[in-house]
C-alpha positions in Angstrom: 0.9 17.3 -13.1 3.8 18.5 -15.2 5.5 16.2 -17.6 8.8 17.0 -19.2 11.4 15.7 -21.6 14.3 16.5 -19.4 15.2 14.9 -16.1 12.2 14.2 -14.0 12.1 14.4 -10.2 10.1 11.2 -10.0 9.8 8.2 -12.3 6.7 6.0 -11.9 7.1 2.5 -13.4 3.6 1.2 -13.7 1.9 -0.7 -16.6 -1.7 -0.2 -15.4 -2.8 3.1 -16.9 -5.5 3.7 -14.2 -3.0 3.1 -11.4 -0.4 5.3 -13.1 -3.0 8.1 -13.3 -3.9 7.6 -9.6 -0.2 7.8 -8.7 0.3 11.0 -10.7 -2.8 12.5 -9.2 -1.5 11.6 -5.7 1.8 13.2 -6.6 0.1 16.4 -7.7 -0.8 16.9 -4.0 2.9 17.5 -3.3 4.1 21.1 -3.1 6.1 22.2 -4.9 4.9 20.0 -7.7 7.5 17.6 -8.9 8.0 16.6 -12.5 7.0 13.1 -13.2 7.7 10.6 -16.0 5.5 7.4 -16.3 7.2 4.4 -17.8 4.9 1.4 -18.7 7.2 -1.6 -18.5 10.4 -2.9 -16.9 12.4 -3.0 -20.1 11.8 0.6 -20.9 12.6 1.5 -17.3 16.0 0.0 -17.6 16.6 1.5 -20.9 15.6 5.0 -19.7 17.4 4.9 -16.3 20.6 3.0 -16.9 23.8 4.2 -18.6 25.8 7.4 -18.7 22.9 9.2 -20.4 20.2 7.7 -18.3 17.6 9.7 -16.4 18.6 10.8 -12.8 15.3 11.1 -10.9 15.4 11.6 -7.1 13.0 8.7 -6.6 11.6 5.8 -8.6 8.1 4.4 -7.7 8.3 0.9 -9.0 5.5 -1.7 -9.4 6.5 -5.4 -9.3 4.2 -7.0 -11.8 5.4 -5.4 -15.0 5.5 -6.6 -18.6 8.9 -7.5 -20.2 11.0 -7.2 -17.1 9.7 -7.9 -13.6 10.0 -5.1 -11.0 12.3 -7.1 -8.8 14.7 -7.6 -11.7 14.5 -3.8 -12.4 15.3 -3.2 -8.8 18.3 -5.6 -8.8 19.7 -4.0 -12.0 19.3 -0.4 -10.6 20.9 -1.2 -7.2 23.8 -3.1 -8.7 24.7 -0.5 -11.3 27.0 2.2 -9.9 25.4 4.8 -12.1 21.9 4.2 -10.5 22.5 2.6 -7.1 22.0 5.8 -5.2 18.6 6.5 -6.7 15.8 6.0 -4.1 13.6 3.1 -5.2 10.2 2.7 -3.5 8.3 -0.4 -4.3 4.7 0.6 -4.8 2.7 -2.6 -5.5 -0.5 -4.5 -4.6 1.6 -7.6 -3.6 1.9 -8.1 0.1 3.5 -11.6 -0.4 6.3 -12.1 2.2 8.7 -13.5 -0.4 8.3 -10.3 -2.6 8.8 -8.1 0.5 11.9 -10.0 1.6 13.4 -10.2 -1.8 12.9 -6.4 -2.5 14.5 -5.5 0.8 17.4 -7.8 0.2 17.9 -6.2 -3.2 18.1 -2.7 -1.6 14.7 -1.1 -2.1 14.4 2.0 0.1 10.8 1.3 1.0 8.2 -1.4 0.2 4.6 -0.1 0.2 1.4 -2.0 -0.5 -1.2 0.1 -2.4 -4.2 0.7 -0.2 -7.7 0.6 -1.8 -8.9 3.8 -0.1 -8.1 6.9 -2.2 -7.2 9.2 0.7 -4.9 6.6 2.2 -3.3 6.1 -1.2 -2.6 9.8 -1.6 -1.1 10.0 1.9 1.0 6.9 1.4 2.4 8.1 -1.9 2.9 11.7 -0.7 4.7 10.7 2.6 6.9 8.2 0.9 7.9 10.3 -2.0 8.8 13.5 -0.1 11.3 11.6 2.0 13.4 11.5 -1.1 12.7 14.8 -2.8 15.0 17.5 -1.6 13.3 20.5 -0.1 9.8 19.0 -0.2 7.3 18.4 2.5 4.0 16.6 2.4 1.1 19.0 2.9 -0.9 16.0 4.3 1.5 15.3 7.1 -0.1 15.6 10.5 
């Protein structure tokens, strides 16, 4: 996986280092390989993404249970800010609680995905969801 200081294609907002690693490994299956930035908490996500000089990824993979600022609050801020409202935000979380799903959808998430336990299903889920928002990309796992 390539990391860069410039503008990444994908931002992963995930506080769990193991899950962030799994997500970046899953993203490495996408061809051509996107550039990825992992941000470990909601507060840093808002700092890095908002404002005139904020990052402009094509897609944000956003966990809900984040330190400092909850993922739903990050989603609300991104979708109500004219500078970031057009960025695709995919909720990628372990929560399948109906109130989380309903709230995320009402706030404007592009997709809400529950993390599967099975590695192959996880890779396929991340790959298929992400390439929908990456210009010119196709998932090599698509059947």
